[in-house]
Structure formats: structure tokens, C-alpha cells
C-alpha positions as CSV (number, residue, x, y, z in Angstrom):
1,M,-18.0,-8.9,-7.5
2,N,-14.2,-10.1,-6.5
3,I,-12.3,-7.8,-3.6
4,Q,-9.3,-6.5,-4.4
5,K,-5.8,-5.1,-2.2
6,G,-6.7,-1.5,-1.4
7,D,-10.7,-1.4,-1.5
8,F,-12.6,-0.9,1.7
9,V,-14.7,-4.1,3.0
10,E,-16.9,-4.7,6.3
11,L,-16.1,-7.9,7.2
12,E,-17.7,-10.5,9.7
13,F,-15.5,-12.8,11.1
14,T,-14.0,-15.5,14.0
15,G,-11.1,-16.3,14.9
16,R,-10.6,-18.9,16.7
17,S,-6.8,-21.3,18.5
18,N,-7.5,-25.3,19.2
19,G,-11.2,-25.0,18.6
20,V,-11.6,-22.0,21.0
21,V,-13.4,-18.4,19.8
22,F,-10.6,-15.7,21.0
23,D,-12.4,-13.0,18.3
24,T,-15.5,-12.5,16.7
25,N,-17.8,-9.7,15.7
26,N,-20.4,-12.8,13.7
27,P,-23.6,-12.2,15.8
28,S,-24.0,-15.6,16.0
29,E,-20.8,-16.9,17.9
30,L,-21.2,-13.6,20.6
31,K,-24.3,-14.5,21.3
32,K,-22.9,-18.0,22.6
33,M,-20.4,-15.6,24.5
34,G,-23.2,-14.6,26.8
35,K,-24.4,-10.9,27.8
36,G,-21.1,-9.3,27.9
37,A,-19.6,-9.9,24.3
38,K,-20.8,-6.0,22.3
39,E,-21.4,-6.4,18.0
40,K,-18.3,-4.2,16.7
41,K,-18.2,-3.1,12.7
42,M,-14.7,-4.2,11.2
43,I,-14.0,-2.0,8.0
44,L,-10.7,-2.3,6.9
45,I,-8.6,-2.0,4.1
46,V,-7.3,-4.8,2.8
47,G,-3.7,-5.3,2.1
48,Q,-2.6,-2.7,4.6
49,G,-2.1,-4.8,7.3
50,M,-5.2,-3.8,9.7
51,V,-5.3,-7.6,10.4
52,V,-3.2,-10.7,10.9
53,K,-1.4,-11.3,7.7
54,G,-2.7,-15.0,6.4
55,L,-6.0,-13.5,7.1
56,D,-5.5,-10.3,5.4
57,N,-3.7,-11.8,2.2
58,A,-7.2,-14.5,2.6
59,L,-9.2,-11.6,1.3
60,D,-7.8,-10.6,-1.8
61,G,-10.0,-11.9,-4.5
62,K,-12.7,-13.3,-3.0
63,E,-16.1,-12.6,-3.2
64,I,-18.9,-10.4,-1.7
65,E,-21.3,-12.3,1.0
66,K,-19.9,-15.6,0.5
67,E,-18.7,-17.3,3.6
68,Y,-14.8,-18.7,3.4
69,S,-12.4,-20.7,6.2
70,V,-8.6,-20.4,6.2
71,K,-6.1,-21.9,8.8
72,I,-3.1,-20.1,9.3
73,S,0.3,-20.7,10.5
74,Y,1.5,-19.0,13.5
75,N,3.7,-17.5,11.0
76,D,0.9,-15.3,10.0
77,G,-0.6,-14.9,13.0
78,F,0.7,-13.6,15.6
79,G,4.4,-14.9,15.0
80,A,6.7,-17.5,17.2
81,R,6.9,-17.5,20.4
82,S,10.1,-15.3,21.5
83,G,12.3,-16.6,24.6
84,S,14.3,-12.9,25.3
85,L,10.3,-11.9,25.3
86,V,9.9,-13.9,29.1
87,K,12.1,-11.3,31.4
88,T,12.8,-11.2,35.1
89,I,11.5,-7.8,36.4
90,P,11.9,-6.3,39.9
91,L,9.6,-6.4,42.0
92,H,9.1,-2.3,42.6
93,V,8.2,-1.7,38.4
94,F,5.4,-3.2,39.2
95,A,4.5,-1.3,41.9
96,A,5.5,1.8,40.8
97,H,1.8,0.8,38.6
98,K,0.4,0.1,41.9
99,I,0.0,-3.5,40.4
100,N,0.9,-6.6,42.9
101,P,1.4,-9.3,40.8
102,Q,0.6,-13.0,41.5
103,A,1.3,-16.0,39.1
104,G,-1.3,-16.2,35.9
105,M,-2.4,-12.6,36.4
106,S,-2.6,-11.0,32.6
107,F,-2.6,-6.6,32.2
108,V,-1.7,-4.2,30.6
109,I,1.5,-2.4,31.2
110,D,3.1,0.2,29.3
111,N,0.9,-0.4,26.7
112,M,2.2,-4.3,26.5
113,L,0.0,-7.0,27.6
114,V,2.2,-8.4,30.3
115,K,1.0,-12.5,32.2
116,V,2.6,-13.2,35.2
117,I,4.7,-17.2,35.3
118,N,5.8,-16.6,39.0
119,V,7.1,-14.5,41.3
120,S,10.0,-15.1,43.7
121,G,11.0,-12.9,46.4
122,S,12.0,-9.5,44.8
123,R,11.5,-10.8,41.2
124,V,8.5,-11.3,38.8
125,V,9.2,-13.9,35.8
126,A,6.7,-12.2,33.2
127,D,5.6,-13.2,29.7
128,F,5.5,-9.9,27.0
129,N,4.6,-12.8,24.1
130,H,1.3,-12.3,22.6
131,P,-1.3,-14.7,24.0
132,L,-1.0,-16.3,20.5
133,A,2.1,-16.4,19.9
134,G,3.2,-19.3,18.5
135,K,0.1,-20.6,17.7
136,D,-1.6,-21.8,14.8
137,L,-5.2,-20.0,13.8
138,D,-8.3,-21.1,11.9
139,Y,-10.6,-17.8,10.6
140,E,-14.5,-18.1,9.5
141,F,-15.5,-15.1,7.9
142,K,-17.9,-13.2,5.1
143,I,-17.4,-9.5,3.4
144,L,-20.3,-8.1,4.3
145,R,-20.2,-5.0,1.4
146,K,-17.5,-3.0,-0.5
147,I,-17.4,0.6,1.0
148,D,-17.2,3.1,-2.4
149,D,-18.9,6.0,-0.1
150,V,-15.9,9.1,0.6
151,N,-16.9,9.8,3.6
152,E,-17.1,6.1,4.7
153,K,-13.5,5.4,3.7
154,T,-12.1,8.7,5.1
155,R,-13.8,8.0,8.4
156,A,-12.3,4.2,8.2
157,F,-8.9,5.3,6.7
158,F,-8.6,8.0,10.2
159,E,-9.5,5.4,12.8
160,S,-7.5,2.8,11.4
161,L,-5.0,5.2,11.9
162,L,-5.5,7.7,14.5
163,G,-8.4,5.8,16.3
164,L,-10.9,7.9,15.3
165,A,-12.2,10.3,12.8
166,P,-11.7,14.2,13.2
167,E,-14.1,16.4,11.6
168,F,-13.9,16.9,7.3
169,E,-15.7,17.9,4.8
170,T,-15.7,16.9,1.0
171,I,-15.2,19.6,-1.7
172,N,-14.7,19.4,-5.0
173,E,-13.0,16.5,-5.4
174,K,-11.2,16.8,-1.9
175,V,-11.1,15.9,1.7
176,I,-10.6,19.1,4.2
177,I,-9.8,18.0,7.9
178,K,-10.8,20.4,10.7
179,G,-8.8,21.0,13.6
180,K,-6.1,22.5,15.5
181,K,-2.7,23.8,13.7
182,E,-1.0,20.3,16.0
183,L,-3.4,18.5,13.9
184,E,-1.8,19.6,10.2
185,L,1.9,17.7,10.6
186,I,0.2,14.4,11.0
187,I,-2.0,15.6,8.0
188,N,0.6,16.9,5.7
189,S,2.3,12.9,6.4
190,I,-0.2,11.2,5.1
191,K,-1.0,12.8,2.6
192,G,0.2,10.5,-0.3
193,K,-1.3,7.2,1.3
194,F,-4.5,8.6,2.0
195,K,-4.1,9.6,-1.9
196,E,-3.0,6.2,-3.1
197,L,-5.9,4.9,-0.7
198,V,-9.1,6.7,-0.7
199,G,-8.2,8.2,-4.5
200,L,-8.8,11.9,-3.0
201,E,-6.5,15.1,-3.1
202,L,-6.1,15.7,1.2
203,G,-5.9,19.4,2.7
204,F,-5.9,20.8,6.0
205,A,-7.9,24.0,7.6
206,L,-8.0,25.3,11.3
207,K,-11.9,25.2,13.0
208,Q,-13.0,28.4,13.0
209,E,-12.7,29.0,17.1
210,D,-9.0,28.0,16.7
211,K,-9.1,30.9,13.4
212,E,-10.9,32.7,16.2
213,N,-7.7,32.3,18.8
214,K,-4.8,33.0,16.4
């Protein structure tokens, strides 16, 4: 069976840059990384940009349980480095986040990964480029299985979109999401995409406790 765009698959992979592993869920590679490394299942929809472009493109047409390797240029990886993303920032911005910046430090601020290049007086030179920007990548991967179960596909769809799967049930070829009223707006906005990828209609219903509190 060859995988096509739009298929839900479970992927085992290892990504390297200059021979150094930067991400993996391969059990043998995780063992090499020590006790702190945890196994993580990856379920994705092929062709939906859930991994870097070069790897996403490489999945199309591949066979299940067969091992592959692919070289990816930085343009199809994490992009080119941008000089505009190296910025000089007043020190008080970091103080407001209770951060004492030092050269070489990396941390997340306002949901962005930042590396401190230099600290001089009240100014901090910080690099907002992705750490792998401008670097070519090597991936080894294996598609473990294609997912056909509607419930598993639904969970994967919402986890990729929202970071978690809401409560739901499948009734007569329709998936009903249960939640608070605020969730209904999101559900209505993604009905078309859900039907395209999962193949079922998507509906919404208030949770019982929310009905009782109306």
C-alpha cells in the first residue's frame, strides 16, 4: 500500500543536522539520548504541513513499514536565516519577564524561541531565527501504519489543530463535538476541512451540564 496526500499515518522518524540528532521518536535513538528522552507517538495527515515541507513531501507515495532516508535543503526545512530576526532589545523587556539574559542563553519569550547573542549595558542582541534555520537536514523515517479508524482520525485532527481532542461521539456517519458554547464557533469554521480529511460531517452539541446551566 502506498501512502497518499490526505492519509492519516503514524510516523517513526529521526532528524539530523550535521550528523547530530535534533528530534526523534525512534526507540533505539531515544535510548542513546539517555533516560530523559521520552517516546512520543506521531500521527499526522500527509500533505497538511504538520512536519517540515521536505519531509511532508517525501511521505507521499511511500510504502508502509519500509525504511527511507531523505536529504532536505534548508529552504524545505526551517527556512533561511534572516538578518531582520536578529534584534536589539532593551534590557527592561527581559526584566519584565523576570529573565536575566546572558550571552549564549536560549529561552522562550512571547511564544518565540530566542537566543541571546550579546548583552551590553541596557541592550540585548537577540536572535529570533529558528536554531535550524539555514541548515540542511537529514531524515530517516518509516511509516508504521495508515490510520482508518474514524475515532482515531478525529482525535488526531483536533490534536493537530487545537493541541487536544474535545469530547465527541460518532452518530450515523456524523461526528458530534461536545463542549461549551464558545467551541461552536471553532467547529463551524472547520467543518469543511474536517469533511475533506476525515470524510464525515462535523456537528456540535452542548455538554449536558452546560445545557442545565443555560
